[in-house]
All heavy atoms as TSV, in Angstrom:
chain	resi	resn	atom	element	x	y	z
A	1	MET	N	N	110.313	63.430	141.739
A	1	MET	CA	C	110.281	64.879	141.435
A	1	MET	C	C	111.702	65.321	141.268
A	1	MET	O	O	112.553	64.909	141.986
A	1	MET	CB	C	109.582	65.586	142.533
A	1	MET	CG	C	109.391	67.081	142.246
A	1	MET	SD	S	108.483	68.019	143.508
A	1	MET	CE	C	107.065	66.991	143.835
A	2	GLU	N	N	111.942	66.198	140.304
A	2	GLU	CA	C	113.260	66.774	140.057
A	2	GLU	C	C	113.087	68.281	139.846
A	2	GLU	O	O	112.206	68.707	139.132
A	2	GLU	CB	C	113.859	66.084	138.862
A	2	GLU	CG	C	115.207	66.668	138.517
A	2	GLU	CD	C	115.782	66.048	137.172
A	2	GLU	OE1	O	115.253	65.030	136.737
A	2	GLU	OE2	O	116.734	66.662	136.646
A	3	ILE	N	N	113.969	69.011	140.475
A	3	ILE	CA	C	113.943	70.474	140.299
A	3	ILE	C	C	115.326	70.907	139.952
A	3	ILE	O	O	116.334	70.518	140.595
A	3	ILE	CB	C	113.508	71.181	141.591
A	3	ILE	CG1	C	112.128	70.740	141.986
A	3	ILE	CG2	C	113.567	72.661	141.405
A	3	ILE	CD1	C	111.627	71.281	143.285
A	4	ARG	N	N	115.449	71.633	138.816
A	4	ARG	CA	C	116.784	72.175	138.344
A	4	ARG	C	C	116.634	73.690	138.100
A	4	ARG	O	O	115.614	74.167	137.671
A	4	ARG	CB	C	117.150	71.490	137.029
A	4	ARG	CG	C	117.488	70.030	137.114
A	4	ARG	CD	C	117.842	69.470	135.739
A	4	ARG	NE	N	116.672	69.355	134.881
A	4	ARG	CZ	C	116.460	70.014	133.752
A	4	ARG	NH1	N	117.381	70.846	133.333
A	4	ARG	NH2	N	115.399	69.873	133.032
A	5	ARG	N	N	117.684	74.349	138.404
A	5	ARG	CA	C	117.772	75.779	138.165
A	5	ARG	C	C	118.836	76.075	137.089
A	5	ARG	O	O	119.962	75.564	137.207
A	5	ARG	CB	C	118.152	76.504	139.397
A	5	ARG	CG	C	118.237	78.002	139.181
A	5	ARG	CD	C	118.559	78.786	140.410
A	5	ARG	NE	N	118.780	80.154	140.050
A	5	ARG	CZ	C	119.109	81.090	140.916
A	5	ARG	NH1	N	119.209	80.835	142.174
A	5	ARG	NH2	N	119.282	82.339	140.492
A	6	THR	N	N	118.490	76.801	136.085
A	6	THR	CA	C	119.378	77.277	135.064
A	6	THR	C	C	119.245	78.788	134.956
A	6	THR	O	O	118.157	79.267	134.641
A	6	THR	CB	C	119.104	76.612	133.722
A	6	THR	OG1	O	117.757	76.917	133.317
A	6	THR	CG2	C	119.331	75.110	133.768
A	7	ALA	N	N	120.281	79.523	135.252
A	7	ALA	CA	C	120.260	80.952	135.242
A	7	ALA	C	C	119.039	81.473	136.081
A	7	ALA	O	O	119.063	81.232	137.323
A	7	ALA	CB	C	120.191	81.513	133.810
A	8	ASP	N	N	118.076	82.083	135.501
A	8	ASP	CA	C	116.961	82.646	136.225
A	8	ASP	C	C	115.686	81.839	136.022
A	8	ASP	O	O	114.557	82.345	136.263
A	8	ASP	CB	C	116.745	84.090	135.847
A	8	ASP	CG	C	116.375	84.263	134.367
A	8	ASP	OD1	O	116.546	83.330	133.580
A	8	ASP	OD2	O	115.908	85.338	133.992
A	9	THR	N	N	115.818	80.558	135.648
A	9	THR	CA	C	114.658	79.702	135.373
A	9	THR	C	C	114.784	78.479	136.233
A	9	THR	O	O	115.795	77.892	136.401
A	9	THR	CB	C	114.578	79.297	133.909
A	9	THR	OG1	O	114.579	80.502	133.079
A	9	THR	CG2	C	113.385	78.484	133.603
A	10	VAL	N	N	113.610	78.077	136.767
A	10	VAL	CA	C	113.549	76.822	137.559
A	10	VAL	C	C	112.690	75.854	136.708
A	10	VAL	O	O	111.590	76.190	136.297
A	10	VAL	CB	C	112.894	77.070	138.923
A	10	VAL	CG1	C	112.698	75.765	139.628
A	10	VAL	CG2	C	113.757	78.055	139.728
A	11	HIS	N	N	113.203	74.640	136.558
A	11	HIS	CA	C	112.507	73.571	135.816
A	11	HIS	C	C	112.096	72.466	136.814
A	11	HIS	O	O	112.941	72.055	137.559
A	11	HIS	CB	C	113.463	72.969	134.767
A	11	HIS	CG	C	113.905	73.912	133.742
A	11	HIS	ND1	N	113.246	74.156	132.548
A	11	HIS	CD2	C	114.971	74.765	133.749
A	11	HIS	CE1	C	113.914	75.106	131.897
A	11	HIS	NE2	N	114.948	75.469	132.589
A	12	VAL	N	N	110.817	72.093	136.765
A	12	VAL	CA	C	110.299	71.074	137.675
A	12	VAL	C	C	109.772	69.971	136.844
A	12	VAL	O	O	109.024	70.173	135.913
A	12	VAL	CB	C	109.191	71.681	138.577
A	12	VAL	CG1	C	108.607	70.572	139.492
A	12	VAL	CG2	C	109.672	72.808	139.327
A	13	ALA	N	N	110.228	68.756	137.162
A	13	ALA	CA	C	109.693	67.548	136.519
A	13	ALA	C	C	109.107	66.692	137.609
A	13	ALA	O	O	109.712	66.497	138.658
A	13	ALA	CB	C	110.829	66.816	135.784
A	14	MET	N	N	107.846	66.250	137.346
A	14	MET	CA	C	107.181	65.393	138.344
A	14	MET	C	C	106.284	64.390	137.633
A	14	MET	O	O	105.895	64.616	136.505
A	14	MET	CB	C	106.399	66.251	139.360
A	14	MET	CG	C	105.343	67.131	138.797
A	14	MET	SD	S	104.452	68.106	139.986
A	14	MET	CE	C	105.597	69.420	140.274
A	15	THR	N	N	105.991	63.302	138.327
A	15	THR	CA	C	105.118	62.312	137.791
A	15	THR	C	C	103.662	62.953	137.782
A	15	THR	O	O	103.379	63.922	138.482
A	15	THR	CB	C	105.078	61.061	138.639
A	15	THR	OG1	O	104.542	61.372	139.908
A	15	THR	CG2	C	106.496	60.406	138.729
A	16	VAL	N	N	102.751	62.274	137.036
A	16	VAL	CA	C	101.356	62.744	137.022
A	16	VAL	C	C	100.754	62.690	138.440
A	16	VAL	O	O	100.041	63.539	138.834
A	16	VAL	CB	C	100.551	61.942	136.003
A	16	VAL	CG1	C	99.095	62.276	136.098
A	16	VAL	CG2	C	101.052	62.100	134.606
A	17	GLU	N	N	101.164	61.657	139.177
A	17	GLU	CA	C	100.620	61.507	140.528
A	17	GLU	C	C	101.126	62.630	141.433
A	17	GLU	O	O	100.384	63.153	142.271
A	17	GLU	CB	C	101.059	60.155	141.101
A	17	GLU	CG	C	100.409	58.910	140.455
A	17	GLU	CD	C	101.026	58.536	139.108
A	17	GLU	OE1	O	102.133	58.994	138.804
A	17	GLU	OE2	O	100.410	57.751	138.349
A	18	GLU	N	N	102.407	62.956	141.326
A	18	GLU	CA	C	102.952	64.078	142.090
A	18	GLU	C	C	102.268	65.397	141.711
A	18	GLU	O	O	101.937	66.209	142.573
A	18	GLU	CB	C	104.463	64.208	141.897
A	18	GLU	CG	C	105.281	63.102	142.528
A	18	GLU	CD	C	106.713	63.081	142.127
A	18	GLU	OE1	O	107.040	63.470	140.991
A	18	GLU	OE2	O	107.503	62.619	142.985
A	19	ALA	N	N	102.086	65.647	140.426
A	19	ALA	CA	C	101.402	66.820	139.954
A	19	ALA	C	C	100.003	66.910	140.485
A	19	ALA	O	O	99.572	67.975	140.935
A	19	ALA	CB	C	101.377	66.871	138.391
A	20	ALA	N	N	99.278	65.785	140.497
A	20	ALA	CA	C	97.894	65.789	141.056
A	20	ALA	C	C	97.917	66.129	142.518
A	20	ALA	O	O	97.029	66.792	143.027
A	20	ALA	CB	C	97.247	64.440	140.761
A	21	ALA	N	N	98.901	65.577	143.245
A	21	ALA	CA	C	99.000	65.827	144.664
A	21	ALA	C	C	99.248	67.342	144.969
A	21	ALA	O	O	98.620	67.899	145.835
A	21	ALA	CB	C	100.061	64.968	145.309
A	22	VAL	N	N	100.167	67.909	144.215
A	22	VAL	CA	C	100.513	69.330	144.391
A	22	VAL	C	C	99.230	70.159	143.995
A	22	VAL	O	O	98.888	71.135	144.701
A	22	VAL	CB	C	101.695	69.777	143.559
A	22	VAL	CG1	C	101.906	71.287	143.597
A	22	VAL	CG2	C	102.951	69.063	144.080
A	23	ARG	N	N	98.578	69.789	142.918
A	23	ARG	CA	C	97.302	70.473	142.524
A	23	ARG	C	C	96.342	70.427	143.647
A	23	ARG	O	O	95.729	71.498	143.991
A	23	ARG	CB	C	96.757	69.764	141.253
A	23	ARG	CG	C	95.409	70.289	140.841
A	23	ARG	CD	C	94.596	69.239	140.061
A	23	ARG	NE	N	94.358	68.056	140.871
A	23	ARG	CZ	C	94.082	66.855	140.398
A	23	ARG	NH1	N	94.187	66.586	139.098
A	23	ARG	NH2	N	93.845	65.855	141.228
A	24	ASP	N	N	96.148	69.207	144.266
A	24	ASP	CA	C	95.161	69.178	145.344
A	24	ASP	C	C	95.579	69.933	146.543
A	24	ASP	O	O	94.760	70.605	147.207
A	24	ASP	CB	C	94.939	67.672	145.707
A	24	ASP	CG	C	94.253	66.875	144.650
A	24	ASP	OD1	O	93.687	67.503	143.731
A	24	ASP	OD2	O	94.328	65.665	144.722
A	25	ASP	N	N	96.883	69.935	146.852
A	25	ASP	CA	C	97.369	70.769	147.983
A	25	ASP	C	C	97.088	72.233	147.791
A	25	ASP	O	O	96.623	72.924	148.666
A	25	ASP	CB	C	98.877	70.538	148.185
A	25	ASP	CG	C	99.271	69.206	148.736
A	25	ASP	OD1	O	98.307	68.487	149.231
A	25	ASP	OD2	O	100.404	68.828	148.730
A	26	LEU	N	N	97.420	72.765	146.575
A	26	LEU	CA	C	97.165	74.126	146.266
A	26	LEU	C	C	95.654	74.482	146.327
A	26	LEU	O	O	95.236	75.543	146.721
A	26	LEU	CB	C	97.745	74.536	144.934
A	26	LEU	CG	C	99.256	74.622	144.869
A	26	LEU	CD1	C	99.708	74.776	143.431
A	26	LEU	CD2	C	99.749	75.836	145.724
A	27	GLY	N	N	94.834	73.508	145.886
A	27	GLY	CA	C	93.399	73.700	145.861
A	27	GLY	C	C	92.785	73.784	147.239
A	27	GLY	O	O	91.654	74.279	147.393
A	28	GLN	N	N	93.478	73.337	148.277
A	28	GLN	CA	C	92.965	73.372	149.679
A	28	GLN	C	C	93.263	74.656	150.368
A	28	GLN	O	O	92.770	74.883	151.436
A	28	GLN	CB	C	93.559	72.199	150.422
A	28	GLN	CG	C	93.170	70.829	149.930
A	28	GLN	CD	C	91.669	70.593	150.005
A	28	GLN	OE1	O	91.066	70.899	150.973
A	28	GLN	NE2	N	91.114	70.067	148.893
A	29	ILE	N	N	94.056	75.525	149.765
A	29	ILE	CA	C	94.450	76.780	150.387
A	29	ILE	C	C	93.408	77.848	149.974
A	29	ILE	O	O	93.028	77.933	148.818
A	29	ILE	CB	C	95.834	77.245	149.934
A	29	ILE	CG1	C	96.884	76.146	150.325
A	29	ILE	CG2	C	96.227	78.559	150.583
A	29	ILE	CD1	C	98.273	76.347	149.775
A	30	TRP	N	N	92.996	78.701	150.927
A	30	TRP	CA	C	92.103	79.742	150.636
A	30	TRP	C	C	92.650	80.606	149.506
A	30	TRP	O	O	93.826	80.954	149.458
A	30	TRP	CB	C	91.890	80.675	151.848
A	30	TRP	CG	C	91.037	80.041	152.907
A	30	TRP	CD1	C	91.451	79.254	153.963
A	30	TRP	CD2	C	89.634	80.140	153.062
A	30	TRP	NE1	N	90.381	78.857	154.737
A	30	TRP	CE2	C	89.219	79.442	154.197
A	30	TRP	CE3	C	88.651	80.824	152.299
A	30	TRP	CZ2	C	87.925	79.291	154.601
A	30	TRP	CZ3	C	87.330	80.679	152.759
A	30	TRP	CH2	C	86.991	79.911	153.848
A	31	ALA	N	N	91.775	80.995	148.565
A	31	ALA	CA	C	92.207	81.773	147.371
A	31	ALA	C	C	92.904	83.060	147.809
A	31	ALA	O	O	93.888	83.453	147.145
A	31	ALA	CB	C	91.008	82.071	146.483
A	32	SER	N	N	92.480	83.679	148.885
A	32	SER	CA	C	93.088	84.915	149.318
A	32	SER	C	C	94.529	84.728	149.892
A	32	SER	O	O	95.274	85.705	150.045
A	32	SER	CB	C	92.202	85.589	150.364
A	32	SER	OG	O	92.083	84.793	151.518
A	33	LYS	N	N	94.867	83.501	150.141
A	33	LYS	CA	C	96.179	83.183	150.714
A	33	LYS	C	C	97.167	82.700	149.699
A	33	LYS	O	O	98.320	82.392	149.968
A	33	LYS	CB	C	96.048	82.108	151.818
A	33	LYS	CG	C	95.158	82.502	152.948
A	33	LYS	CD	C	95.762	83.623	153.784
A	33	LYS	CE	C	94.874	83.937	154.936
A	33	LYS	NZ	N	95.351	85.075	155.727
A	34	VAL	N	N	96.713	82.476	148.417
A	34	VAL	CA	C	97.563	81.964	147.358
A	34	VAL	C	C	98.042	83.094	146.476
A	34	VAL	O	O	97.289	83.951	146.053
A	34	VAL	CB	C	96.822	80.928	146.475
A	34	VAL	CG1	C	97.673	80.400	145.392
A	34	VAL	CG2	C	96.332	79.767	147.388
A	35	SER	N	N	99.366	83.111	146.180
A	35	SER	CA	C	99.855	84.144	145.290
A	35	SER	C	C	99.385	84.011	143.884
A	35	SER	O	O	98.858	82.898	143.533
A	35	SER	CB	C	101.410	84.090	145.312
A	35	SER	OG	O	101.848	82.896	144.695
A	36	ALA	N	N	99.599	84.957	143.104
A	36	ALA	CA	C	99.188	84.862	141.671
A	36	ALA	C	C	99.934	83.678	140.997
A	36	ALA	O	O	99.415	82.984	140.199
A	36	ALA	CB	C	99.468	86.161	140.889
A	37	ALA	N	N	101.201	83.532	141.383
A	37	ALA	CA	C	102.036	82.430	140.832
A	37	ALA	C	C	101.481	81.097	141.280
A	37	ALA	O	O	101.421	80.098	140.497
A	37	ALA	CB	C	103.497	82.558	141.255
A	38	GLY	N	N	101.089	80.947	142.544
A	38	GLY	CA	C	100.466	79.731	143.064
A	38	GLY	C	C	99.167	79.430	142.360
A	38	GLY	O	O	98.936	78.250	142.045
A	39	ASP	N	N	98.390	80.409	142.101
A	39	ASP	CA	C	97.134	80.251	141.416
A	39	ASP	C	C	97.330	79.775	139.976
A	39	ASP	O	O	96.724	78.886	139.469
A	39	ASP	CB	C	96.298	81.533	141.435
A	39	ASP	CG	C	94.912	81.345	140.818
A	39	ASP	OD1	O	94.202	80.395	141.180
A	39	ASP	OD2	O	94.559	82.232	139.933
A	40	GLN	N	N	98.343	80.355	139.329
A	40	GLN	CA	C	98.685	79.972	137.980
A	40	GLN	C	C	99.181	78.523	137.948
A	40	GLN	O	O	98.843	77.727	137.036
A	40	GLN	CB	C	99.727	80.893	137.349
A	40	GLN	CG	C	100.037	80.559	135.938
A	40	GLN	CD	C	101.006	81.539	135.291
A	40	GLN	OE1	O	101.635	82.351	135.975
A	40	GLN	NE2	N	101.116	81.487	133.985
A	41	MET	N	N	100.072	78.124	138.921
A	41	MET	CA	C	100.531	76.806	139.028
A	41	MET	C	C	99.395	75.806	139.184
A	41	MET	O	O	99.358	74.775	138.553
A	41	MET	CB	C	101.562	76.664	140.194
A	41	MET	CG	C	102.035	75.219	140.389
A	41	MET	SD	S	102.974	74.582	139.042
A	41	MET	CE	C	104.544	75.345	139.335
A	42	HIS	N	N	98.424	76.147	140.035
A	42	HIS	CA	C	97.254	75.310	140.305
A	42	HIS	C	C	96.525	75.130	138.979
A	42	HIS	O	O	96.136	73.967	138.580
A	42	HIS	CB	C	96.387	75.914	141.353
A	42	HIS	CG	C	95.197	75.093	141.642
A	42	HIS	ND1	N	93.933	75.402	141.165
A	42	HIS	CD2	C	95.058	73.940	142.387
A	42	HIS	CE1	C	93.059	74.489	141.604
A	42	HIS	NE2	N	93.717	73.624	142.356
A	43	SER	N	N	96.295	76.169	138.202
A	43	SER	CA	C	95.599	76.073	136.947
A	43	SER	C	C	96.355	75.215	135.936
A	43	SER	O	O	95.730	74.379	135.224
A	43	SER	CB	C	95.359	77.474	136.332
A	43	SER	OG	O	94.491	78.198	137.163
A	44	LEU	N	N	97.644	75.402	135.875
A	44	LEU	CA	C	98.468	74.632	134.902
A	44	LEU	C	C	98.437	73.130	135.338
A	44	LEU	O	O	98.290	72.250	134.426
A	44	LEU	CB	C	99.898	75.118	134.912
A	44	LEU	CG	C	100.151	76.456	134.238
A	44	LEU	CD1	C	101.567	76.977	134.564
A	44	LEU	CD2	C	99.900	76.392	132.796
A	45	LEU	N	N	98.514	72.860	136.612
A	45	LEU	CA	C	98.450	71.475	137.027
A	45	LEU	C	C	97.128	70.870	136.770
A	45	LEU	O	O	96.996	69.690	136.441
A	45	LEU	CB	C	98.868	71.383	138.547
A	45	LEU	CG	C	100.347	71.642	138.806
A	45	LEU	CD1	C	100.532	71.706	140.322
A	45	LEU	CD2	C	101.246	70.630	138.166
A	46	GLU	N	N	96.045	71.639	136.928
A	46	GLU	CA	C	94.696	71.131	136.610
A	46	GLU	C	C	94.648	70.752	135.119
A	46	GLU	O	O	94.049	69.717	134.782
A	46	GLU	CB	C	93.639	72.207	136.894
A	46	GLU	CG	C	93.249	72.337	138.322
A	46	GLU	CD	C	92.082	73.264	138.506
A	46	GLU	OE1	O	92.038	74.310	137.875
A	46	GLU	OE2	O	91.247	72.934	139.365
A	47	SER	N	N	95.239	71.607	134.271
A	47	SER	CA	C	95.153	71.304	132.827
A	47	SER	C	C	95.885	70.063	132.396
A	47	SER	O	O	95.546	69.450	131.409
A	47	SER	CB	C	95.638	72.553	132.060
A	47	SER	OG	O	97.090	72.657	132.141
A	48	VAL	N	N	96.960	69.697	133.149
A	48	VAL	CA	C	97.655	68.493	132.746
A	48	VAL	C	C	97.278	67.287	133.584
A	48	VAL	O	O	97.815	66.186	133.285
A	48	VAL	CB	C	99.227	68.713	132.860
A	48	VAL	CG1	C	99.628	69.829	131.898
A	48	VAL	CG2	C	99.673	69.021	134.283
A	49	THR	N	N	96.427	67.387	134.510
A	49	THR	CA	C	96.002	66.224	135.350
A	49	THR	C	C	94.507	66.103	135.277
A	49	THR	O	O	93.913	65.496	136.214
A	49	THR	CB	C	96.463	66.394	136.766
A	49	THR	OG1	O	95.936	67.600	137.356
A	49	THR	CG2	C	97.985	66.426	136.936
A	50	GLU	N	N	93.831	66.565	134.217
A	50	GLU	CA	C	92.355	66.550	134.135
A	50	GLU	C	C	91.779	65.153	134.307
A	50	GLU	O	O	90.769	65.003	134.913
A	50	GLU	CB	C	91.912	67.115	132.838
A	50	GLU	CG	C	92.147	68.585	132.710
A	50	GLU	CD	C	91.801	69.135	131.367
A	50	GLU	OE1	O	91.737	68.350	130.396
A	50	GLU	OE2	O	91.573	70.371	131.321
A	51	ASP	N	N	92.501	64.103	133.854
A	51	ASP	CA	C	91.947	62.764	133.915
A	51	ASP	C	C	92.352	62.055	135.179
A	51	ASP	O	O	92.032	60.920	135.453
A	51	ASP	CB	C	92.336	61.944	132.706
A	51	ASP	CG	C	93.866	61.838	132.538
A	51	ASP	OD1	O	94.593	62.620	133.168
A	51	ASP	OD2	O	94.249	61.003	131.725
A	52	GLN	N	N	93.091	62.718	136.079
A	52	GLN	CA	C	93.515	62.163	137.361
A	52	GLN	C	C	92.419	62.443	138.415
A	52	GLN	O	O	92.019	63.556	138.598
A	52	GLN	CB	C	94.815	62.724	137.849
A	52	GLN	CG	C	96.021	62.197	137.195
A	52	GLN	CD	C	96.231	60.740	137.467
A	52	GLN	OE1	O	96.135	59.902	136.544
A	52	GLN	NE2	N	96.516	60.360	138.680
A	53	PRO	N	N	91.865	61.410	139.083
A	53	PRO	CA	C	90.911	61.637	140.126
A	53	PRO	C	C	91.485	62.377	141.334
A	53	PRO	O	O	92.646	62.184	141.663
A	53	PRO	CB	C	90.450	60.216	140.525
A	53	PRO	CG	C	91.565	59.310	140.093
A	53	PRO	CD	C	92.291	60.025	138.910
A	54	THR	N	N	90.689	63.169	141.982
A	54	THR	CA	C	91.132	63.887	143.156
A	54	THR	C	C	91.165	62.862	144.294
A	54	THR	O	O	90.220	62.107	144.479
A	54	THR	CB	C	90.132	65.029	143.522
A	54	THR	OG1	O	90.058	65.909	142.379
A	54	THR	CG2	C	90.576	65.769	144.746
A	55	VAL	N	N	92.233	62.872	145.064
A	55	VAL	CA	C	92.376	61.947	146.138
A	55	VAL	C	C	91.691	62.481	147.397
A	55	VAL	O	O	91.629	63.557	147.677
A	55	VAL	CB	C	93.954	61.791	146.512
A	55	VAL	CG1	C	94.060	60.819	147.696
A	55	VAL	CG2	C	94.617	61.242	145.287
């Protein structure tokens, strides 16, 4: 996993396996406890890891 900051933007690069793990972690948190940004990240990760089985 790599995280870089440029000005006011953060760029995250991760393997498909890392993305699936983060997706699963976010999916385990109660919806009322996840920020709008966290919910959006979860949705984006779902869209790019659709063929990855849930661990």
